[in-house]
HTML snippet that shows the backbone in 3Dmol.js (N, CA, C, O; Angstrom):
<script src="https://3Dmol.org/build/3Dmol-min.js"></script>
<div id="view" style="width:600px;height:400px;position:relative"></div>
<script>
const pdb = `
ATOM      1  N   UNK A   1     101.700  91.185 111.389  1.00  0.00           N
ATOM      2  CA  UNK A   1     103.064  91.081 112.052  1.00  0.00           C
ATOM      3  C   UNK A   1     103.192  91.932 113.198  1.00  0.00           C
ATOM      4  O   UNK A   1     103.953  91.555 114.090  1.00  0.00           O
ATOM      5  N   UNK A   2     102.576  93.018 113.328  1.00  0.00           N
ATOM      6  CA  UNK A   2     102.818  93.998 114.468  1.00  0.00           C
ATOM      7  C   UNK A   2     102.289  93.315 115.757  1.00  0.00           C
ATOM      8  O   UNK A   2     102.757  93.555 116.870  1.00  0.00           O
ATOM      9  N   UNK A   3     101.336  92.496 115.535  1.00  0.00           N
ATOM     10  CA  UNK A   3     100.771  92.087 116.825  1.00  0.00           C
ATOM     11  C   UNK A   3     101.968  90.959 117.313  1.00  0.00           C
ATOM     12  O   UNK A   3     102.316  90.944 118.493  1.00  0.00           O
ATOM     13  N   UNK A   4     102.432  90.234 116.546  1.00  0.00           N
ATOM     14  CA  UNK A   4     103.327  89.282 116.889  1.00  0.00           C
ATOM     15  C   UNK A   4     104.646  89.798 117.354  1.00  0.00           C
ATOM     16  O   UNK A   4     105.374  89.190 118.139  1.00  0.00           O
ATOM     17  N   UNK A   5     104.921  91.019 116.794  1.00  0.00           N
ATOM     18  CA  UNK A   5     106.111  91.581 117.217  1.00  0.00           C
ATOM     19  C   UNK A   5     105.836  92.294 118.741  1.00  0.00           C
ATOM     20  O   UNK A   5     106.656  92.197 119.653  1.00  0.00           O
ATOM     21  N   UNK A   6     104.830  92.866 118.837  1.00  0.00           N
ATOM     22  CA  UNK A   6     104.259  93.376 120.119  1.00  0.00           C
ATOM     23  C   UNK A   6     104.363  92.191 121.210  1.00  0.00           C
ATOM     24  O   UNK A   6     104.952  92.366 122.277  1.00  0.00           O
ATOM     25  N   UNK A   7     103.790  91.060 120.886  1.00  0.00           N
ATOM     26  CA  UNK A   7     103.594  89.919 121.861  1.00  0.00           C
ATOM     27  C   UNK A   7     105.156  89.447 122.218  1.00  0.00           C
ATOM     28  O   UNK A   7     105.459  89.249 123.394  1.00  0.00           O
ATOM     29  N   UNK A   8     106.003  89.298 121.289  1.00  0.00           N
ATOM     30  CA  UNK A   8     107.303  88.907 121.572  1.00  0.00           C
ATOM     31  C   UNK A   8     107.949  89.797 122.325  1.00  0.00           C
ATOM     32  O   UNK A   8     108.583  89.285 123.247  1.00  0.00           O
ATOM     33  N   UNK A   9     108.012  91.172 122.228  1.00  0.00           N
ATOM     34  CA  UNK A   9     108.619  92.177 122.831  1.00  0.00           C
ATOM     35  C   UNK A   9     108.325  92.055 124.402  1.00  0.00           C
ATOM     36  O   UNK A   9     109.126  92.066 125.337  1.00  0.00           O
ATOM     37  N   UNK A  10     106.752  91.919 124.403  1.00  0.00           N
ATOM     38  CA  UNK A  10     106.395  92.039 125.820  1.00  0.00           C
ATOM     39  C   UNK A  10     106.810  90.715 126.630  1.00  0.00           C
ATOM     40  O   UNK A  10     107.306  90.743 127.756  1.00  0.00           O
ATOM     41  N   UNK A  11     106.543  89.583 125.916  1.00  0.00           N
ATOM     42  CA  UNK A  11     106.937  88.232 126.498  1.00  0.00           C
ATOM     43  C   UNK A  11     108.436  88.274 127.037  1.00  0.00           C
ATOM     44  O   UNK A  11     108.627  88.012 128.224  1.00  0.00           O
ATOM     45  N   UNK A  12     109.488  88.591 126.217  1.00  0.00           N
ATOM     46  CA  UNK A  12     110.820  88.631 126.423  1.00  0.00           C
ATOM     47  C   UNK A  12     111.321  89.891 127.005  1.00  0.00           C
ATOM     48  O   UNK A  12     112.511  89.851 127.317  1.00  0.00           O
ATOM     49  N   UNK A  13     110.712  90.979 127.222  1.00  0.00           N
ATOM     50  CA  UNK A  13     111.126  92.233 127.722  1.00  0.00           C
ATOM     51  C   UNK A  13     112.190  92.877 126.857  1.00  0.00           C
ATOM     52  O   UNK A  13     113.107  93.551 127.326  1.00  0.00           O
ATOM     53  N   UNK A  14     112.009  92.620 125.511  1.00  0.00           N
ATOM     54  CA  UNK A  14     112.858  93.428 124.546  1.00  0.00           C
ATOM     55  C   UNK A  14     112.343  94.488 123.966  1.00  0.00           C
ATOM     56  O   UNK A  14     111.219  94.853 124.310  1.00  0.00           O
ATOM     57  N   UNK A  15     112.973  95.104 123.094  1.00  0.00           N
ATOM     58  CA  UNK A  15     112.393  96.235 122.220  1.00  0.00           C
ATOM     59  C   UNK A  15     111.758  95.624 121.028  1.00  0.00           C
ATOM     60  O   UNK A  15     112.121  94.564 120.516  1.00  0.00           O
ATOM     61  N   UNK A  16     110.721  96.421 120.602  1.00  0.00           N
ATOM     62  CA  UNK A  16     109.956  96.010 119.367  1.00  0.00           C
ATOM     63  C   UNK A  16     110.928  95.772 118.196  1.00  0.00           C
ATOM     64  O   UNK A  16     110.721  94.836 117.423  1.00  0.00           O
ATOM     65  N   UNK A  17     111.968  96.583 118.046  1.00  0.00           N
ATOM     66  CA  UNK A  17     112.959  96.522 117.111  1.00  0.00           C
ATOM     67  C   UNK A  17     113.812  95.228 117.113  1.00  0.00           C
ATOM     68  O   UNK A  17     114.202  94.626 116.112  1.00  0.00           O
ATOM     69  N   UNK A  18     114.021  94.922 118.336  1.00  0.00           N
ATOM     70  CA  UNK A  18     114.904  93.651 118.564  1.00  0.00           C
ATOM     71  C   UNK A  18     113.983  92.295 118.272  1.00  0.00           C
ATOM     72  O   UNK A  18     114.379  91.250 117.756  1.00  0.00           O
ATOM     73  N   UNK A  19     112.716  92.587 118.719  1.00  0.00           N
ATOM     74  CA  UNK A  19     111.804  91.412 118.420  1.00  0.00           C
ATOM     75  C   UNK A  19     111.394  91.333 116.963  1.00  0.00           C
ATOM     76  O   UNK A  19     111.072  90.223 116.538  1.00  0.00           O
ATOM     77  N   UNK A  20     111.367  92.349 116.165  1.00  0.00           N
ATOM     78  CA  UNK A  20     111.089  92.354 114.806  1.00  0.00           C
ATOM     79  C   UNK A  20     112.269  91.701 114.173  1.00  0.00           C
ATOM     80  O   UNK A  20     112.029  91.010 113.184  1.00  0.00           O
ATOM     81  N   UNK A  21     113.730  91.822 114.648  1.00  0.00           N
ATOM     82  CA  UNK A  21     114.753  91.554 113.995  1.00  0.00           C
ATOM     83  C   UNK A  21     114.635  89.901 114.218  1.00  0.00           C
ATOM     84  O   UNK A  21     114.808  89.202 113.219  1.00  0.00           O
ATOM     85  N   UNK A  22     114.339  89.238 115.527  1.00  0.00           N
ATOM     86  CA  UNK A  22     114.195  87.894 115.886  1.00  0.00           C
ATOM     87  C   UNK A  22     113.261  87.285 114.847  1.00  0.00           C
ATOM     88  O   UNK A  22     113.611  86.296 114.203  1.00  0.00           O
ATOM     89  N   UNK A  23     112.239  87.788 114.703  1.00  0.00           N
ATOM     90  CA  UNK A  23     111.199  87.124 113.836  1.00  0.00           C
ATOM     91  C   UNK A  23     111.747  87.323 112.479  1.00  0.00           C
ATOM     92  O   UNK A  23     111.733  86.293 111.805  1.00  0.00           O
ATOM     93  N   UNK A  24     112.181  88.277 111.953  1.00  0.00           N
ATOM     94  CA  UNK A  24     112.684  88.172 110.618  1.00  0.00           C
ATOM     95  C   UNK A  24     113.967  87.088 110.436  1.00  0.00           C
ATOM     96  O   UNK A  24     114.083  86.419 109.409  1.00  0.00           O
ATOM     97  N   UNK A  25     114.788  87.014 111.411  1.00  0.00           N
ATOM     98  CA  UNK A  25     115.633  85.946 111.386  1.00  0.00           C
ATOM     99  C   UNK A  25     115.061  84.539 111.339  1.00  0.00           C
ATOM    100  O   UNK A  25     115.472  83.651 110.592  1.00  0.00           O
ATOM    101  N   UNK A  26     114.049  84.427 112.231  1.00  0.00           N
ATOM    102  CA  UNK A  26     113.421  82.994 111.967  1.00  0.00           C
ATOM    103  C   UNK A  26     112.995  82.594 110.464  1.00  0.00           C
ATOM    104  O   UNK A  26     113.289  81.548 109.887  1.00  0.00           O
ATOM    105  N   UNK A  27     112.278  83.608 109.992  1.00  0.00           N
ATOM    106  CA  UNK A  27     111.736  83.497 108.598  1.00  0.00           C
ATOM    107  C   UNK A  27     112.975  83.375 107.609  1.00  0.00           C
ATOM    108  O   UNK A  27     113.011  82.635 106.626  1.00  0.00           O
ATOM    109  N   UNK A  28     113.774  84.050 107.950  1.00  0.00           N
ATOM    110  CA  UNK A  28     114.938  83.822 106.799  1.00  0.00           C
ATOM    111  C   UNK A  28     115.682  82.394 107.232  1.00  0.00           C
ATOM    112  O   UNK A  28     116.308  81.863 106.316  1.00  0.00           O
ATOM    113  N   UNK A  29     115.687  81.804 108.340  1.00  0.00           N
ATOM    114  CA  UNK A  29     116.063  80.378 108.521  1.00  0.00           C
ATOM    115  C   UNK A  29     114.987  79.424 107.851  1.00  0.00           C
ATOM    116  O   UNK A  29     115.344  78.356 107.353  1.00  0.00           O
ATOM    117  N   UNK A  30     113.912  79.755 107.850  1.00  0.00           N
ATOM    118  CA  UNK A  30     112.888  78.755 107.336  1.00  0.00           C
ATOM    119  C   UNK A  30     113.122  78.841 105.746  1.00  0.00           C
ATOM    120  O   UNK A  30     113.076  77.848 105.020  1.00  0.00           O
ATOM    121  N   UNK A  31     113.362  80.063 105.323  1.00  0.00           N
ATOM    122  CA  UNK A  31     113.375  80.012 103.817  1.00  0.00           C
ATOM    123  C   UNK A  31     114.707  79.279 103.452  1.00  0.00           C
ATOM    124  O   UNK A  31     114.703  78.379 102.613  1.00  0.00           O
ATOM    125  N   UNK A  32     115.807  79.664 104.073  1.00  0.00           N
ATOM    126  CA  UNK A  32     116.934  79.179 103.924  1.00  0.00           C
ATOM    127  C   UNK A  32     116.946  77.513 103.819  1.00  0.00           C
ATOM    128  O   UNK A  32     117.337  76.893 102.830  1.00  0.00           O
ATOM    129  N   UNK A  33     116.445  76.935 105.024  1.00  0.00           N
ATOM    130  CA  UNK A  33     116.438  75.479 104.983  1.00  0.00           C
ATOM    131  C   UNK A  33     115.494  74.856 104.181  1.00  0.00           C
ATOM    132  O   UNK A  33     115.616  73.663 103.905  1.00  0.00           O
ATOM    133  N   UNK A  34     114.429  75.623 103.715  1.00  0.00           N
ATOM    134  CA  UNK A  34     113.477  75.166 102.535  1.00  0.00           C
ATOM    135  C   UNK A  34     113.977  75.023 101.137  1.00  0.00           C
ATOM    136  O   UNK A  34     113.615  74.189 100.307  1.00  0.00           O
ATOM    137  N   UNK A  35     115.007  76.116 100.986  1.00  0.00           N
ATOM    138  CA  UNK A  35     115.653  76.237  99.710  1.00  0.00           C
ATOM    139  C   UNK A  35     116.752  74.885  99.662  1.00  0.00           C
ATOM    140  O   UNK A  35     116.908  74.098  98.728  1.00  0.00           O
ATOM    141  N   UNK A  36     117.373  74.902 100.852  1.00  0.00           N
ATOM    142  CA  UNK A  36     118.422  73.877 100.740  1.00  0.00           C
ATOM    143  C   UNK A  36     118.015  72.426 100.826  1.00  0.00           C
ATOM    144  O   UNK A  36     118.613  71.496 100.284  1.00  0.00           O
ATOM    145  N   UNK A  37     116.907  72.337 101.585  1.00  0.00           N
ATOM    146  CA  UNK A  37     116.388  70.672 101.583  1.00  0.00           C
ATOM    147  C   UNK A  37     115.122  70.408 100.858  1.00  0.00           C
ATOM    148  O   UNK A  37     114.659  69.274 100.733  1.00  0.00           O
ATOM    149  N   UNK A  38     114.477  71.671 100.300  1.00  0.00           N
ATOM    150  CA  UNK A  38     113.364  71.231  99.638  1.00  0.00           C
ATOM    151  C   UNK A  38     112.194  71.440 100.369  1.00  0.00           C
ATOM    152  O   UNK A  38     111.189  71.769  99.739  1.00  0.00           O
ATOM    153  N   UNK A  39     112.121  71.282 101.840  1.00  0.00           N
ATOM    154  CA  UNK A  39     111.041  71.311 102.716  1.00  0.00           C
ATOM    155  C   UNK A  39     111.536  71.917 104.125  1.00  0.00           C
ATOM    156  O   UNK A  39     112.723  71.833 104.443  1.00  0.00           O
ATOM    157  N   UNK A  40     110.720  72.442 104.836  1.00  0.00           N
ATOM    158  CA  UNK A  40     110.946  72.631 106.298  1.00  0.00           C
ATOM    159  C   UNK A  40     109.856  72.434 107.148  1.00  0.00           C
ATOM    160  O   UNK A  40     108.871  73.163 107.028  1.00  0.00           O
ATOM    161  N   UNK A  41     109.897  71.438 108.100  1.00  0.00           N
ATOM    162  CA  UNK A  41     108.786  71.001 109.024  1.00  0.00           C
ATOM    163  C   UNK A  41     108.967  71.296 110.242  1.00  0.00           C
ATOM    164  O   UNK A  41     109.988  70.940 110.832  1.00  0.00           O
ATOM    165  N   UNK A  42     107.910  72.067 110.880  1.00  0.00           N
ATOM    166  CA  UNK A  42     107.726  72.643 112.132  1.00  0.00           C
ATOM    167  C   UNK A  42     106.691  71.638 112.921  1.00  0.00           C
ATOM    168  O   UNK A  42     105.473  71.761 112.792  1.00  0.00           O
ATOM    169  N   UNK A  43     107.228  70.744 113.657  1.00  0.00           N
ATOM    170  CA  UNK A  43     106.188  69.741 114.353  1.00  0.00           C
ATOM    171  C   UNK A  43     105.094  70.530 114.938  1.00  0.00           C
ATOM    172  O   UNK A  43     105.286  71.593 115.528  1.00  0.00           O
ATOM    173  N   UNK A  44     103.870  69.952 114.751  1.00  0.00           N
ATOM    174  CA  UNK A  44     102.713  70.558 115.262  1.00  0.00           C
ATOM    175  C   UNK A  44     102.176  71.808 114.655  1.00  0.00           C
ATOM    176  O   UNK A  44     101.056  72.216 114.961  1.00  0.00           O
ATOM    177  N   UNK A  45     102.925  72.413 113.822  1.00  0.00           N
ATOM    178  CA  UNK A  45     102.511  73.693 113.214  1.00  0.00           C
ATOM    179  C   UNK A  45     102.257  73.473 111.600  1.00  0.00           C
ATOM    180  O   UNK A  45     101.187  73.865 111.136  1.00  0.00           O
ATOM    181  N   UNK A  46     103.126  72.918 110.836  1.00  0.00           N
ATOM    182  CA  UNK A  46     103.122  72.534 109.430  1.00  0.00           C
ATOM    183  C   UNK A  46     104.377  72.342 108.634  1.00  0.00           C
ATOM    184  O   UNK A  46     105.427  72.169 109.253  1.00  0.00           O
ATOM    185  N   UNK A  47     104.377  72.353 107.448  1.00  0.00           N
ATOM    186  CA  UNK A  47     105.411  72.093 106.624  1.00  0.00           C
ATOM    187  C   UNK A  47     105.446  73.108 105.473  1.00  0.00           C
ATOM    188  O   UNK A  47     104.476  73.222 104.723  1.00  0.00           O
ATOM    189  N   UNK A  48     106.620  73.885 105.322  1.00  0.00           N
ATOM    190  CA  UNK A  48     106.963  74.647 104.126  1.00  0.00           C
ATOM    191  C   UNK A  48     107.507  73.959 103.048  1.00  0.00           C
ATOM    192  O   UNK A  48     108.375  73.153 103.381  1.00  0.00           O
ATOM    193  N   UNK A  49     107.263  74.027 101.836  1.00  0.00           N
ATOM    194  CA  UNK A  49     107.806  73.433 100.871  1.00  0.00           C
ATOM    195  C   UNK A  49     108.165  74.223  99.507  1.00  0.00           C
ATOM    196  O   UNK A  49     107.371  75.090  99.142  1.00  0.00           O
ATOM    197  N   UNK A  50     109.169  74.000  98.837  1.00  0.00           N
ATOM    198  CA  UNK A  50     109.438  74.779  97.759  1.00  0.00           C
ATOM    199  C   UNK A  50     108.873  74.106  96.500  1.00  0.00           C
ATOM    200  O   UNK A  50     109.263  72.980  96.192  1.00  0.00           O
ATOM    201  N   UNK A  51     107.940  74.786  95.741  1.00  0.00           N
ATOM    202  CA  UNK A  51     107.388  74.059  94.635  1.00  0.00           C
ATOM    203  C   UNK A  51     107.290  75.043  93.226  1.00  0.00           C
ATOM    204  O   UNK A  51     107.101  76.253  93.110  1.00  0.00           O
ATOM    205  N   UNK A  52     107.477  74.112  92.359  1.00  0.00           N
ATOM    206  CA  UNK A  52     107.786  74.922  90.971  1.00  0.00           C
ATOM    207  C   UNK A  52     106.421  74.906  90.369  1.00  0.00           C
ATOM    208  O   UNK A  52     105.760  73.871  90.293  1.00  0.00           O
ATOM    209  N   UNK A  53     106.034  75.993  89.971  1.00  0.00           N
ATOM    210  CA  UNK A  53     104.751  76.257  89.098  1.00  0.00           C
ATOM    211  C   UNK A  53     105.026  76.348  87.668  1.00  0.00           C
ATOM    212  O   UNK A  53     105.862  77.155  87.259  1.00  0.00           O
ATOM    213  N   UNK A  54     104.425  75.631  86.930  1.00  0.00           N
ATOM    214  CA  UNK A  54     104.571  75.585  85.438  1.00  0.00           C
ATOM    215  C   UNK A  54     104.122  76.826  84.732  1.00  0.00           C
ATOM    216  O   UNK A  54     103.266  77.510  85.293  1.00  0.00           O
ATOM    217  N   UNK A  55     104.586  77.196  83.586  1.00  0.00           N
ATOM    218  CA  UNK A  55     104.027  78.269  82.890  1.00  0.00           C
ATOM    219  C   UNK A  55     102.733  78.054  82.455  1.00  0.00           C
ATOM    220  O   UNK A  55     102.429  76.893  82.179  1.00  0.00           O
ATOM    221  N   UNK A  56     101.900  78.933  82.335  1.00  0.00           N
ATOM    222  CA  UNK A  56     100.373  78.826  81.948  1.00  0.00           C
ATOM    223  C   UNK A  56      99.746  79.974  81.081  1.00  0.00           C
ATOM    224  O   UNK A  56     100.330  81.040  80.890  1.00  0.00           O
ATOM    225  N   UNK A  57      98.680  79.711  80.643  1.00  0.00           N
ATOM    226  CA  UNK A  57      97.889  80.579  79.997  1.00  0.00           C
ATOM    227  C   UNK A  57      96.887  81.401  81.173  1.00  0.00           C
ATOM    228  O   UNK A  57      96.415  80.709  82.075  1.00  0.00           O
ATOM    229  N   UNK A  58      96.687  82.368  81.150  1.00  0.00           N
ATOM    230  CA  UNK A  58      95.714  83.087  82.044  1.00  0.00           C
ATOM    231  C   UNK A  58      94.890  84.062  81.200  1.00  0.00           C
ATOM    232  O   UNK A  58      95.103  84.153  79.991  1.00  0.00           O
ATOM    233  N   UNK A  59      94.002  84.753  81.783  1.00  0.00           N
ATOM    234  CA  UNK A  59      93.109  85.809  81.384  1.00  0.00           C
ATOM    235  C   UNK A  59      93.006  86.976  82.173  1.00  0.00           C
ATOM    236  O   UNK A  59      92.870  86.960  83.396  1.00  0.00           O
ATOM    237  N   UNK A  60      93.073  87.989  81.468  1.00  0.00           N
ATOM    238  CA  UNK A  60      93.023  89.385  82.183  1.00  0.00           C
ATOM    239  C   UNK A  60      91.585  89.536  82.455  1.00  0.00           C
ATOM    240  O   UNK A  60      90.815  89.643  81.500  1.00  0.00           O
ATOM    241  N   UNK A  61      91.181  89.554  83.574  1.00  0.00           N
ATOM    242  CA  UNK A  61      89.793  89.547  84.081  1.00  0.00           C
ATOM    243  C   UNK A  61      89.064  91.031  83.551  1.00  0.00           C
ATOM    244  O   UNK A  61      87.837  91.125  83.564  1.00  0.00           O
ATOM    245  N   UNK A  62      89.747  91.931  83.184  1.00  0.00           N
ATOM    246  CA  UNK A  62      89.056  93.310  82.891  1.00  0.00           C
ATOM    247  C   UNK A  62      88.985  93.283  81.596  1.00  0.00           C
ATOM    248  O   UNK A  62      87.974  93.827  81.149  1.00  0.00           O
ATOM    249  N   UNK A  63      89.866  92.741  80.662  1.00  0.00           N
ATOM    250  CA  UNK A  63      89.656  92.811  79.308  1.00  0.00           C
ATOM    251  C   UNK A  63      89.358  91.683  78.610  1.00  0.00           C
ATOM    252  O   UNK A  63      89.000  91.806  77.438  1.00  0.00           O
ATOM    253  N   UNK A  64      89.454  90.380  79.215  1.00  0.00           N
ATOM    254  CA  UNK A  64      89.163  89.037  78.719  1.00  0.00           C
ATOM    255  C   UNK A  64      90.599  88.654  77.891  1.00  0.00           C
ATOM    256  O   UNK A  64      90.761  87.484  77.546  1.00  0.00           O
ATOM    257  N   UNK A  65      91.421  89.462  77.647  1.00  0.00           N
ATOM    258  CA  UNK A  65      92.822  89.045  76.888  1.00  0.00           C
ATOM    259  C   UNK A  65      93.293  87.881  77.407  1.00  0.00           C
ATOM    260  O   UNK A  65      93.228  87.651  78.614  1.00  0.00           O
ATOM    261  N   UNK A  66      93.782  87.088  76.583  1.00  0.00           N
ATOM    262  CA  UNK A  66      94.739  85.845  77.140  1.00  0.00           C
ATOM    263  C   UNK A  66      96.137  86.382  77.327  1.00  0.00           C
ATOM    264  O   UNK A  66      96.657  87.138  76.506  1.00  0.00           O
ATOM    265  N   UNK A  67      96.727  85.973  78.425  1.00  0.00           N
ATOM    266  CA  UNK A  67      98.148  86.383  78.701  1.00  0.00           C
ATOM    267  C   UNK A  67      98.881  84.960  79.093  1.00  0.00           C
ATOM    268  O   UNK A  67      98.391  83.900  79.481  1.00  0.00           O
ATOM    269  N   UNK A  68     100.112  85.308  78.867  1.00  0.00           N
ATOM    270  CA  UNK A  68     101.197  84.044  79.433  1.00  0.00           C
ATOM    271  C   UNK A  68     101.601  84.464  80.841  1.00  0.00           C
ATOM    272  O   UNK A  68     102.040  85.588  81.085  1.00  0.00           O
ATOM    273  N   UNK A  69     101.432  83.492  81.775  1.00  0.00           N
ATOM    274  CA  UNK A  69     101.909  83.587  83.078  1.00  0.00           C
ATOM    275  C   UNK A  69     103.140  82.705  82.971  1.00  0.00           C
ATOM    276  O   UNK A  69     103.075  81.548  82.555  1.00  0.00           O
ATOM    277  N   UNK A  70     104.367  83.346  83.396  1.00  0.00           N
ATOM    278  CA  UNK A  70     105.738  82.732  83.433  1.00  0.00           C
ATOM    279  C   UNK A  70     105.660  81.722  84.507  1.00  0.00           C
ATOM    280  O   UNK A  70     104.946  81.868  85.499  1.00  0.00           O
ATOM    281  N   UNK A  71     106.495  80.580  84.264  1.00  0.00           N
ATOM    282  CA  UNK A  71     106.773  79.742  85.383  1.00  0.00           C
ATOM    283  C   UNK A  71     107.589  80.255  86.524  1.00  0.00           C
ATOM    284  O   UNK A  71     108.470  81.066  86.242  1.00  0.00           O
ATOM    285  N   UNK A  72     107.419  79.882  87.847  1.00  0.00           N
ATOM    286  CA  UNK A  72     107.782  80.436  88.977  1.00  0.00           C
ATOM    287  C   UNK A  72     108.147  79.499  90.094  1.00  0.00           C
ATOM    288  O   UNK A  72     107.560  78.419  90.017  1.00  0.00           O
ATOM    289  N   UNK A  73     108.987  79.638  91.141  1.00  0.00           N
ATOM    290  CA  UNK A  73     109.304  79.010  92.273  1.00  0.00           C
ATOM    291  C   UNK A  73     108.495  79.780  93.142  1.00  0.00           C
ATOM    292  O   UNK A  73     108.335  80.990  92.982  1.00  0.00           O
ATOM    293  N   UNK A  74     107.831  78.940  94.313  1.00  0.00           N
ATOM    294  CA  UNK A  74     107.053  79.485  95.313  1.00  0.00           C
ATOM    295  C   UNK A  74     107.222  78.755  96.734  1.00  0.00           C
ATOM    296  O   UNK A  74     107.597  77.582  96.710  1.00  0.00           O
ATOM    297  N   UNK A  75     107.022  79.247  97.717  1.00  0.00           N
ATOM    298  CA  UNK A  75     107.203  78.674  98.980  1.00  0.00           C
ATOM    299  C   UNK A  75     105.782  78.317  99.444  1.00  0.00           C
ATOM    300  O   UNK A  75     105.027  79.271  99.632  1.00  0.00           O
ATOM    301  N   UNK A  76     105.361  77.202  99.632  1.00  0.00           N
ATOM    302  CA  UNK A  76     103.941  76.635  99.926  1.00  0.00           C
ATOM    303  C   UNK A  76     103.936  76.261 101.301  1.00  0.00           C
ATOM    304  O   UNK A  76     104.996  75.873 101.792  1.00  0.00           O
ATOM    305  N   UNK A  77     102.903  76.317 101.998  1.00  0.00           N
ATOM    306  CA  UNK A  77     102.686  75.943 103.337  1.00  0.00           C
ATOM    307  C   UNK A  77     101.439  75.005 103.571  1.00  0.00           C
ATOM    308  O   UNK A  77     100.315  75.298 103.163  1.00  0.00           O
ATOM    309  N   UNK A  78     101.683  74.066 104.135  1.00  0.00           N
ATOM    310  CA  UNK A  78     100.478  72.981 104.521  1.00  0.00           C
ATOM    311  C   UNK A  78     100.554  72.951 106.139  1.00  0.00           C
ATOM    312  O   UNK A  78     101.542  72.571 106.767  1.00  0.00           O
ATOM    313  N   UNK A  79      99.360  73.409 106.698  1.00  0.00           N
ATOM    314  CA  UNK A  79      99.244  73.307 108.074  1.00  0.00           C
ATOM    315  C   UNK A  79      99.122  71.819 108.692  1.00  0.00           C
ATOM    316  O   UNK A  79      98.429  71.044 108.033  1.00  0.00           O
ATOM    317  N   UNK A  80      99.667  71.362 109.787  1.00  0.00           N
ATOM    318  CA  UNK A  80      99.485  70.305 110.517  1.00  0.00           C
ATOM    319  C   UNK A  80      98.039  70.161 110.845  1.00  0.00           C
ATOM    320  O   UNK A  80      97.278  71.127 110.800  1.00  0.00           O
ATOM    321  N   UNK A  81      97.565  68.680 111.253  1.00  0.00           N
ATOM    322  CA  UNK A  81      96.307  68.702 111.614  1.00  0.00           C
ATOM    323  C   UNK A  81      95.974  69.324 112.723  1.00  0.00           C
ATOM    324  O   UNK A  81      94.850  69.824 112.760  1.00  0.00           O
ATOM    325  N   UNK A  82      96.766  69.433 113.769  1.00  0.00           N
ATOM    326  CA  UNK A  82      96.672  70.112 115.076  1.00  0.00           C
ATOM    327  C   UNK A  82      96.130  71.626 114.826  1.00  0.00           C
ATOM    328  O   UNK A  82      95.201  72.133 115.455  1.00  0.00           O
ATOM    329  N   UNK A  83      96.789  72.180 113.919  1.00  0.00           N
ATOM    330  CA  UNK A  83      96.489  73.599 113.548  1.00  0.00           C
ATOM    331  C   UNK A  83      94.991  73.597 112.973  1.00  0.00           C
ATOM    332  O   UNK A  83      94.290  74.600 113.110  1.00  0.00           O
ATOM    333  N   UNK A  84      94.649  72.763 112.504  1.00  0.00           N
ATOM    334  CA  UNK A  84      93.433  72.752 111.551  1.00  0.00           C
ATOM    335  C   UNK A  84      92.206  72.449 112.603  1.00  0.00           C
ATOM    336  O   UNK A  84      91.062  72.844 112.375  1.00  0.00           O
ATOM    337  N   UNK A  85      92.512  71.813 113.607  1.00  0.00           N
ATOM    338  CA  UNK A  85      91.225  71.226 114.551  1.00  0.00           C
ATOM    339  C   UNK A  85      90.756  72.292 115.194  1.00  0.00           C
ATOM    340  O   UNK A  85      89.805  72.177 115.967  1.00  0.00           O
TER     341      UNK A  85
END
`;
const viewer = $3Dmol.createViewer("view");
viewer.addModel(pdb, "pdb");
viewer.setStyle({}, {cartoon: {color: "spectrum"}});
viewer.zoomTo();
viewer.render();
</script>
């Protein structure tokens, strides 16, 4: 993230503190929109979606013990074709 902050600060002639605040605000907006609408699309970049992951069984790789993994909500990202080319 430091590289993005430095690039924004240099491009817009602002402080790194202000650039960081701008970037954080953008991410807050993406999260809020995804939560409200279920997804947030950035044309030419990709789509952020809210997904529910079901509870499941897992295994502790160190001991081999079976464990329960709780259900959770995650923010997923799928890149646009242009990004992957």
